[in-house]
N, C-alpha and C positions, 0 to 999 in steps of 0.2 A: 529508504530508512526513514521514517518519522520522526517528526522533530520535538525539542523540548526547547525551553526559552533559551538556552544557550546555542543550540543549534547542533543536531546531530549529524556529522558528514565522516561517518565509518565507514570500512569496507574491507573488502574480499580478499582472501590470500588464495593463490593459485594451488587448487587443490590437486592432490597426486593422483596419478593415474591407477596407482596400486587398489587390487581390490581385497574385501572381505566379505563376509558371508552375507553383508547387506548391500555390496556393491556389485555391479555388474558392468566391465568394460570390454565390450567384444567388438572393438573398432567403431564405438558409436553406431550400432545399428538400433535404430530409434523406431519403437512401435509405435507408429502414426495414428493408432485407434484412439477411442476416448479414455483409454486407459492411464497415457501418458499426462503427466501434471509437472509443471516447468517452475522451480524454485528461484528466487533471486536471490543470490549471496551479496552483501555488500562487500565483503573482506574488509581489509583495514586502510582506512583513508591515507593518501599519499602514497600507497604502494603500487597500486594500479593492478591489482590480483582480483578484481569482482568476477564472479563467474556465475555459471548458471547449472544447476542441477537438473536430471530430469529422473521423476518417481514414477516407475510403473506400478500401478495399484494391482493389477494382475498378478504380477510375480512378485510384488512386494521387494521390488529391487530399486536402487537409485544409480544412476550415470551421474558421477561428479566431473566438473571440469568440461563442460559438454562444449562450449563456444570454442575454448584452446584447441581440444582435439582435433575439432574438424577444420579450424581456419588457422591453426600453425601459428596464432600469436594471441596476446593478451587481450581481454576483453577492455579493459580500462580500470578507471579509478570510480569505484561506488555505483554499483547496480541498483538503483533506487527501486525500480519497479519494471514490471514486463507485461505488456497487454498483447493480445492475440486477435488479428481481424484476419478470417478466414485461414490460409495457410501460411499467413507471415507473423512473426513475432517481432514486436518493439522492444527493443531493451533501451530503457532509460539510463543513460551512464552519467550520474549527476555530475561528478566532482570532473569528469573528462568533456562536460559539455557539448555531447553529442547524443545520438540514439543510433543504435546499429539495429539495421533491420534485416532478418534472417529468415529462410525457409523454416518451418516449424517442422517437417518431415525430416530434414537432413542437417539441421543446425548451419547450412552454408550460407554466407554471406550474401545479402543480395544488393544492399546499399548503405553507406554511412552518411547520416544527416549531422553535419558538422556545425560549429559555433551557434550553437544553441546554449544560450547561458542558464546552467543549470536546470537542466528538465527533470521534471519529478514524476509527474502521471499522464497518462493519455485514456481518452475517452471519445468514441464512436459514434456518431447521430444515426447510424445504421443504413446511411446512404453514401455520400461521397465525401465526407468531412471527417477529420479527426482533429480534436484539440488536445494540446499539450501546455499543462500548467509549468510555469517557469519562473523560479524566483529573482531571474536577473530584471534589470531595468525597472525595479519597485514593483514589479509584479504583471507577467503579461500571459495571457493564452496564445498560443501560436497555432493557426488553423493549416493543418496539414491536407493537400488532396491524396485520398487514399490510392487513386490509381497512378499518378504521374510520380509520386512521391516527392513532390515539390510543396513547400509553404506557400501560401497564397495572402494569407493578411495576420495581422496580431490585433488582440483585442486588450484594451487597458483593463486590469481588476484590481481587486486589492493587494496588500503586500503578502509575499510568501504562499502563493496559490498550492494547495495540496490536492487533497482526493476531490473529485468531482461526479456529478450525478445528473442525468438528463430525465426529467418527469414533465410531463405537461406541456410539451414542445419548447421546454426551458432548459437552460444548464443552469446548474448550481455549484459555485466553487468556493469549497472554504479555503478562507485565506487566514495561514496560521501567523502571519508576520514576518515569517523567515529570520531574517537577521535581528529583527525588531518585534514589536507585538501587534498583531490585528486583532480585531473583534468584528468581521463582517463577513456577509456572504455575498458574493457577486452573483446576480442573475442576468443572464444572455439570453436573448430571443434568438434560438437556433436557424432560423428563416434568414434573419437580417444580420446576423454576427453582431448586433449591436447590445451594448450595456444597457439592461433594463433599470438596474439600480443595485445599490448596496445596502443588505439587510443588517442592520445592527443587531449583533446577537454577544453573548459572554465572551469572555477572552480565549483566543486560539480554538476556533474552530478547525478540525483536523480531519474527521472523517463524516462519512454521510451513506445511508442506505435508505430505501425505498419499501415503506409498509404497503403503499398501493399507488394508484395513479395519482393520487390527490394529496396524499400524506408522505412526507419523508422526514427522517429522522438524522439529528446532526450529535456529534459528540464534541462537545467544547471542551478542552482538555484545562482549562483555566491556567492561572500563572502565578509562578512561585515568585517570591521576592524576595531577594538576597542583599547584604549589605557589600560592602567594599572587600571584606574577607570571605565572600562566598557564603556567609551563614544565612541560613532561613531567618527573616524578619516578618515574612508576613505571606498572605496568598490571596489569591480569588478562587473559589471553589470550582470544580469540574461540574458539568451539567450535561443533561440530555436534553434536546431541543425538539419538538415537534413542529414540523412548518407545513401550512394548508398552501398548496402550490396553486390554488385558486386566486386567493387573495395574496398570496405572498407574505403571510403575517405569520409570527410565532404564536401557536395554541397552546402549547404547553412547555413548561421548563421544569425539569426535577433535577435538584442540586445533589451532588454525590458527597460523601462525608467528607471532613477537612483531611486533607493531606494525602487525597487519592486523587493521582492526574494520569489516569490511562491515555493511550494513544491510539486505539483502535474499536471498531464498530463495526460487527458483524450481523445479519438477520437469518433466522431460520428459515426452512426452504416453503414452508406455510405461512411465512410473515407473521406469526404469532409472538417471538421470542427475540430480544435483542441479546447479543452477546457484546461485552465492552471489558476491556483490559489491556494488557499487554503492554509493550514499550519500554524504553530504558528506565531501569530501576523500579517497575513498577511490579508489584506480587500479585498474582491471581486474575483468573478471566471468572467474571461476573454473569449470571443471567439474568432477564429481566422479562417477566410476562407483560406484554403491552397493556393488556386489558386490566391488569391490578393496580396499575399507577402506583407500585410500590417498590422500592429499590431493596435487593437482598443484603444484607450484612455481610453473608458468607458465601466465600467464591465457591462456585462449580467446580474448579480446579485451582487446587492451592500450591502454585508454583509460578516462577518468574519467566517469561517469555518475551522476546525482541518482538515477535509478530505472531498473528494467526490468522486463520482462514474457515470459514464454513463451506462444507460440500454443499452446492447448491440444490444436490437431490436427495442424497442420503442424510444428510445432516451432521456428519462427521466433524470433530474440530480439529483442524491440522495447526498444530502448534509448533512455531519456531523458536528454538533454543541456543542463543548465542554466549556461552560461557566468558569466551572473550574474543577478542578481534585479532588474534594471533594462532587461534586452531581452528579445527571443525566444529561446526553445530552440529545441532540434531533437529530431526524432524520427529515430532511425537503425535501420534494421531490416538485421539479420543473418541468415544461415541458421544452422542448428543448429551446425554446424561453423566459423562466426565470420568468414564471407564477406559483405561489406557488400553489400546489395541495395538499399537507398533510403535517402534523406537528404532530409527536410522539414523545412519551418520549423512551429513551434507556438508557444503561449503563454510567456509568463514562469514559469520555474522548475516546468517540466513533472517529475511525479514517478512515474506509473504512465499506464497505460492498461488499459482493459476491454474483453474480446470479447464 
């Protein structure tokens, strides 16, 4: 779940085992080939009904409630994200303060990492370490030894750390503020695990992608200012910023129109187009050709989605629709030009898919 100023901790309802033409439930025989993608369904906050859906792109079928079927228990409260390393899936169960580690080929539990304060996202250094962003303790990264599945140290960063990216041998962390507001990107040396600096930027940096080895883009959501009656009385505009990873400075900033506060940022496989949009109460997914320096005023897809991801090879846009947090969501797949290709049922509160 990506956040807004008031903090979104929603989540997942336990998805029924019944099948329809878009679902397949055959005692959870998982196709472990490259055709299987994993959807994180938040569920409803406080109901401990987070779930994992598995989409088979070859058969255009979905298995819902995969973790519960195999492990005979609930996953927990709020599945924030999923990260895959080799044959392991790491399930960030945010409100349950834990990470479930499962085998990606069987969904069987390998280990539960407990007492982790509000885990959000994970990224691997491609070697022995993985980093987990946590909202607890005013913002921490916990360093996980991938082989032993033990935490080895913690790194203090900004408040409410969210999505992360490794570029030019440095880890860049979006500090969204968590329960308050932040406007920094923490930069960490991945060889020493020491904080280099906190780079000041626009309010609520929340998502991050790489254009190349030396240029990265960050979506800063901006903040909405409310009065005591929760009426909007002001805002700081959202923006896209480009960071040079050699100098660790902001090279460019493009402001979004007023009252646009998206939560998600993706990039095309050829690294030429940014896609932004989605999130709680934001309508539309917009595309931006990096070389143009001009933001579009018309959405590529004119619909509200809770989350979306772009396929890293074919460029299809996988959109997650959460019409409520008490009923099933939808996975709707579009071409890179915005033409709908598939529409399937998944779990409650779907927020992202990993390929």
